[in-house]
C-alpha positions in Angstrom: 11.9 -35.3 -35.7 11.4 -35.2 -38.9 13.7 -34.0 -41.3 14.2 -31.0 -40.4 15.7 -31.8 -37.7 18.1 -34.0 -38.8 19.2 -31.7 -41.9 23.2 -32.8 -41.5 25.5 -29.9 -41.2 26.4 -29.1 -44.5 22.9 -27.5 -45.4 23.6 -24.7 -42.5 27.3 -23.7 -43.9 27.3 -24.0 -47.7 27.7 -20.5 -49.1 27.4 -19.1 -46.2 30.3 -17.1 -44.1 30.6 -17.3 -40.7 27.5 -15.4 -38.1 25.4 -15.3 -41.2 22.1 -16.2 -41.6 19.6 -16.5 -44.3 16.4 -17.9 -43.2 13.0 -17.9 -45.1 9.6 -18.1 -44.3 9.7 -22.2 -45.2 12.9 -23.0 -42.8 10.7 -21.4 -40.2 7.1 -22.8 -40.7 9.5 -26.5 -40.5 11.2 -25.7 -37.6 8.1 -25.3 -35.9 6.4 -27.6 -37.9 9.1 -29.9 -36.5 9.5 -29.0 -32.5 5.0 -29.1 -32.7 5.3 -31.6 -30.1 7.2 -30.3 -27.9 5.7 -27.0 -28.2 2.8 -28.2 -27.7 3.5 -30.3 -24.9 4.7 -26.9 -23.2 1.7 -25.1 -23.9 -1.0 -27.9 -22.6 1.4 -27.5 -19.2 1.1 -24.0 -18.8 -2.8 -24.1 -20.1 -2.9 -27.3 -16.6 -1.3 -25.3 -14.3 -2.9 -21.9 -15.3 -7.2 -24.0 -14.8 -5.1 -24.6 -11.3 -4.2 -21.9 -10.3 -7.4 -19.8 -11.3 -8.8 -23.0 -9.4 -7.0 -22.2 -6.2 -6.1 -18.5 -6.1 -8.5 -16.3 -3.4 -10.7 -14.8 -5.8 -10.4 -11.0 -5.6 -13.4 -8.7 -6.0 -13.0 -4.9 -6.9 -15.7 -2.5 -6.3 -15.7 2.0 -7.4 -16.8 4.5 -6.3 -17.1 8.1 -8.5 -16.8 11.6 -7.0 -17.6 14.6 -9.1 -15.9 17.6 -8.6 -17.6 20.3 -9.2 -16.1 23.8 -10.6 -18.9 25.9 -9.7 -21.2 25.5 -7.1 -25.2 26.2 -7.7 -26.1 29.5 -7.7 -27.7 29.5 -4.4 -24.2 28.0 -3.0 -22.4 30.8 -4.1 -24.5 33.2 -2.8 -22.9 31.9 0.8 -19.3 31.3 0.5 -16.8 34.1 0.0 -13.9 32.0 -2.0 -14.5 32.1 -5.8 -13.8 28.3 -7.3 -11.7 28.1 -10.6 -12.0 26.2 -13.2 -10.5 22.7 -13.0 -7.9 22.1 -14.9 -5.5 18.6 -14.6 -2.7 20.1 -11.6 -6.0 20.3 -9.5 -7.7 17.0 -10.6 -4.1 15.5 -9.8 -4.5 17.6 -5.9 -7.7 16.1 -5.3 -6.8 12.5 -6.2 -4.0 12.9 -3.8 -5.7 14.3 -1.0 -7.7 10.7 -1.5 -4.5 8.7 -1.3 -3.3 10.5 1.9 -2.8 9.8 4.8 -5.4 11.8 7.0 -7.7 10.3 4.5 -6.6 7.1 5.2 -6.8 6.9 8.9 -10.6 8.6 8.7 -11.6 5.1 6.2 -9.5 2.8 8.8 -11.2 4.6 11.9 -14.7 4.6 10.2 -14.5 0.6 8.8 -13.5 -0.8 11.9 -9.9 -1.9 10.5 -8.4 -1.1 13.8 -10.8 -4.3 15.2 -10.3 -6.5 12.4 -7.3 -6.0 10.3 -8.3 -7.5 6.5 -6.1 -9.9 4.8 -4.3 -7.6 2.5 -5.2 -8.3 -1.4 -3.4 -11.0 -4.0 -4.1 -14.1 -1.3 -0.7 -15.4 0.5 2.3 -13.7 -0.4 5.6 -14.4 -1.9 7.9 -11.4 -0.2 9.6 -12.6 2.5 9.8 -9.1 3.4 5.6 -9.4 3.7 6.4 -13.1 6.0 8.9 -10.3 8.4 6.0 -8.2 8.7 3.2 -10.6 8.9 5.4 -12.1 12.3 6.5 -8.5 13.6 2.4 -7.6 13.9 1.6 -10.8 15.7 4.4 -10.2 18.0 3.5 -6.6 18.3 0.0 -7.8 18.7 0.8 -9.0 22.5 2.2 -6.1 23.5 0.2 -4.2 26.2 -2.2 -1.5 24.3 -0.3 1.4 25.0 0.2 4.8 22.5 3.2 2.8 20.5 0.9 -0.1 20.0 -1.9 2.2 18.8 -0.1 3.9 16.7 1.7 1.1 15.0 -1.8 -1.0 14.4 -2.8 2.1 12.7 -0.1 2.1 10.4 -0.2 -1.3 9.4 -4.0 -0.8 8.7 -3.4 2.0 6.9 -1.0 0.1 4.8 -3.9 -2.5 3.7 -6.1 0.2 3.5 -3.3 1.3 0.4 -2.3 -2.2 -1.1 -6.1 -2.4 -2.5 -6.8 1.2 -3.0 -7.2 2.6 -6.7 -8.0 6.1 -7.4 -7.4 8.0 -11.0 -9.4 10.2 -12.9 -11.9 9.8 -15.7 -10.9 10.7 -18.8 -10.7 14.7 -18.9 -13.6 14.3 -16.9 -13.7 15.8 -13.3 -15.1 12.7 -12.0 -12.3 10.2 -9.9 -13.1 7.5 -10.1 -12.2 5.2 -6.4 -11.8 1.4 -6.3 -11.2 -0.8 -3.6 -10.2 -4.8 -3.7 -10.6 -7.2 -1.2 -11.5 -11.3 -1.3 -14.8 -10.3 0.2 -17.1 -8.2 -1.9 -19.2 -7.0 0.9 -15.8 -5.6 2.3 -14.8 -4.3 -0.9 -17.9 -2.2 -1.2 -17.7 -1.1 2.0 -14.2 0.5 2.2 -14.8 2.1 -1.5 -17.8 4.1 -0.3 -15.8 4.8 3.4 -13.2 6.3 1.1 -16.0 8.7 -0.6 -17.5 10.0 2.5 -14.4 9.9 4.3 -13.7 12.3 0.9 -16.2 14.4 1.4 -15.8 14.7 4.8 -13.0 15.8 5.0 -13.8 18.6 2.4 -16.4 19.7 4.8 -14.3 20.2 7.5 -11.9 22.0 5.7 -14.1 24.7 4.5 -15.8 24.7 8.2 -12.2 25.5 9.8 -11.4 27.7 6.9 -14.4 29.9 7.8 -13.9 29.5 11.6 -10.1 30.7 10.8 -11.8 33.6 8.7 -14.6 34.4 11.5 -11.4 34.8 14.0 -9.6 37.6 11.8 -12.4 39.2 11.2 -14.0 39.3 14.3 -10.1 40.9 15.5 -10.4 43.1 12.0 -14.1 44.2 12.9 -13.1 45.7 16.7 -10.2 47.8 15.0 -12.7 49.1 12.8 -15.2 49.7 15.8 -12.8 51.7 17.2 -11.5 53.4 14.2 -15.0 54.8 13.1 -15.9 55.4 16.5 -12.6 57.8 16.4 -13.6 59.0 13.0 -17.0 60.1 14.6 -15.8 61.9 17.7 -13.4 63.6 15.7 -16.4 65.2 13.9 -17.7 66.2 16.6 -15.7 67.3 18.5 -14.3 69.8 15.0 -18.3 70.8 14.7 -18.4 72.1 18.9 -15.3 74.0 18.5 -17.0 76.2 15.6 -20.1 78.5 16.3 -21.8 78.5 13.0 -25.0 80.8 14.5 -25.2 83.7 12.9 -23.8 87.1 15.3 -26.9 89.5 16.9 -27.6 92.9 15.5 -28.4 93.9 19.4 -24.8 93.6 20.4 -23.7 95.8 23.0 -20.2 95.0 22.8 -17.7 97.5 21.2 -16.5 97.0 17.4 -12.9 97.2 18.8 -13.9 94.7 22.0 -15.5 92.6 19.7 -12.6 92.6 17.3 -10.0 92.2 19.8 -11.4 88.8 21.5 -12.2 87.3 18.5 -7.9 87.8 18.0 -7.7 86.5 21.4 -9.7 83.2 20.5 -8.7 82.8 17.4 -4.9 83.4 18.6 -5.3 80.2 21.2 -7.3 77.8 19.5 -4.8 75.3 17.3 -4.1 75.7 13.9 -7.0 73.0 12.1 -5.7 70.5 9.1 -8.5 68.8 8.6 -12.0 70.6 6.9 -15.1 69.7 7.9 -15.8 67.4 4.9 -12.5 65.8 5.0 -13.5 64.3 8.6 -17.0 63.5 7.5 -15.8 61.9 4.7 -13.2 59.9 6.3 -16.3 58.9 8.8 -18.4 57.9 5.9 -15.2 55.8 4.8 -14.6 53.9 8.1 -18.5 53.0 8.3 -18.6 51.2 5.3 -15.6 49.5 5.6 -16.9 48.1 8.8 -20.3 47.6 7.6 -18.7 45.6 4.8 -16.7 43.8 6.8 -19.6 42.7 9.3 -21.0 41.9 6.2 -18.6 39.1 5.2 -18.7 38.0 9.3 -22.1 37.0 8.9 -21.3 35.6 5.5 -18.8 33.5 7.1 -20.3 32.4 10.4 -23.4 30.8 7.7 -21.1 29.1 5.8 -19.0 27.8 9.2 -22.9 27.0 10.5 -23.2 25.4 6.9 -20.8 24.8 5.2 -21.0 23.5 1.7 -18.9 21.5 -0.6 -18.1 21.3 -5.1 -17.5 17.5 -4.2 -20.6 15.2 -4.1 -20.7 11.2 -4.8 -22.6 10.2 -7.9 -21.5 6.5 -8.3 -21.9 4.7 -5.2 -20.1 1.5 -4.2 -22.0 -2.0 -4.6 -21.4 -5.3 -4.2 -19.5 -6.7 -7.0 -21.4 -10.1 -8.6 -17.8 -11.6 -10.7 -14.5 -11.6 -9.5 -12.2 -8.7 -10.7 -9.1 -11.4 -10.5 -7.9 -14.1 -11.8 -9.6 -13.8 -14.9 -9.5 -17.1 -16.5 -9.8 -16.5 -20.0 -6.6 -13.7 -18.8 -4.6 -16.3 -17.2 -5.1 -18.6 -19.7 -3.9 -16.3 -22.7 -0.9 -15.9 -20.5 -0.1 -19.0 -19.7 -0.2 -20.5 -23.4 1.9 -17.5 -24.2 4.6 -18.3 -21.6 3.8 -22.2 -22.9 4.8 -21.2 -26.5 7.7 -19.0 -25.8 8.8 -22.1 -23.4 9.1 -24.2 -25.9 10.0 -22.3 -29.0 13.5 -21.6 -26.4 13.3 -25.8 -25.3 13.2 -26.1 -29.7 15.9 -24.1 -30.3 18.0 -25.6 -27.5 17.8 -28.4 -28.8 18.0 -27.6 -32.6 21.4 -26.1 -31.1 22.9 -29.1 -29.9 21.9 -31.2 -32.8 23.7 -28.8 -35.0 26.9 -29.0 -32.7 26.6 -32.5 -32.8 26.7 -32.9 -36.5 29.5 -30.4 -37.1 31.9 -32.5 -34.1 30.4 -35.9 -35.6 31.7 -34.5 -39.1 35.1 -33.6 -37.8 
């Protein structure tokens, strides 16, 4: 292979210590040029294999939907929601991503998208993983079992695993937009499942808020009953205090002697228990309980309205549509990888051949 390959071993070892490497750019160029046919053959083989792979591989289509998490609600909704919605930060958005990837959302999607009736093929075509073959074999055996609770649970888990295989969730930059993607061999199925994931997430948010409102209304009902009882007791104490006192002016035509009146007043004062609170204190306490009761009653009304018409700070801003182009395999990307691998393989074989020729040259000289 040209003069570079056939150079004698002396030219590589003269004036050079063992293990020392001294290569110039001209040596590298000469080396590559000398093995150009071998490297070109490896690149050609890689390109042909990549072309065959693109023709025979199962095409995968990816559909994407986008969900916006607003940091605050509109003014008309804000009056109905008692809880304050803080400004979203990175952990808050990541928590929402974890909710979308949770089993609760996956179960909703599986049931809404009909995965239990016909489990889709996992994206990526035929799997080369032996564990995947074993799982498929076990699924075939389980399909012949009776339709009991254990079999239903197993089928549900398998369908969720299939969903997670092609599912992708991520945040768009530093925005509050979460992108939901799903990849499948069927482009219509990819769009349908991506929209089902977004809809299930919104539905879960509404159900969670409605459940929180229901729990809050139950607690408020108990608290309102307790406050109503305390308010009534405070009002009753005010009435009893007023009933024990005579605020009328004394009559000037009273025939009762002054001494007897004084003795009667002293006896009446001796029979009455000592008063701890004044009338103003009791009335203030009753007024306070009444205000607290009215505020809780207003909060209960708002909670019931929220329960009957729950609102959420999340909404779908972009629904997934039927993708036109496949996302995998990409012809140019596969070709570029194949060419790079071909070059690496060609250079590696060339180095092996060149080392072998040098070693043989040393043996012949010795």
